[in-house]
C-alpha positions in Angstrom: 150.0 146.1 113.8 146.3 145.9 113.9 146.0 142.6 112.1 148.6 140.8 110.1 149.2 137.3 108.8 152.5 135.8 110.1 154.1 132.6 108.8 154.4 129.9 111.3 157.7 128.1 110.9 158.8 124.7 112.1 161.5 124.9 114.8 162.4 121.3 114.3 161.6 120.2 117.8 157.8 119.7 117.4 157.2 123.4 118.1 156.5 126.4 115.9 157.5 130.0 115.9 156.7 133.4 114.4 158.8 136.5 114.0 157.4 139.7 115.6 158.8 143.0 114.3 160.8 145.1 116.8 158.3 148.0 116.5 155.5 145.7 117.6 157.7 144.5 120.6 158.5 148.2 121.4 154.8 149.0 121.5 154.2 146.2 124.0 157.2 147.5 126.0 159.2 144.3 125.5 162.4 146.0 124.3 164.9 147.5 126.8 166.6 150.8 126.7 169.4 149.3 124.5 166.8 148.2 121.9 167.3 144.6 122.9 164.6 142.1 123.7 163.8 142.4 127.4 163.4 139.5 129.7 159.7 139.2 129.3 156.9 136.8 128.5 153.9 136.8 126.2 150.6 135.4 127.1 149.1 133.3 124.2 145.4 132.9 124.7 143.2 130.6 122.5 139.8 132.0 121.8 136.8 130.1 123.3 135.5 129.3 119.8 138.9 128.0 118.8 139.0 130.4 115.8 141.9 132.6 116.9 144.7 133.5 119.3 145.5 136.6 121.3 149.0 137.7 122.2 149.4 139.9 125.3 152.6 141.1 127.1 153.2 139.8 130.6 155.4 142.0 132.7 
């Protein structure tokens, strides 16, 4: 997933969410041996020029 557009959805509590494909999560090593989402976090970093966001795994 070099660059994709993902739809931001309203979660109904003033927050938004996106869906990330399992393959993308596997590449970030965020899936466990049973192919379930591991107990992990993602760093969301806003670019200095406010033009974009970066997602990085946090292990």
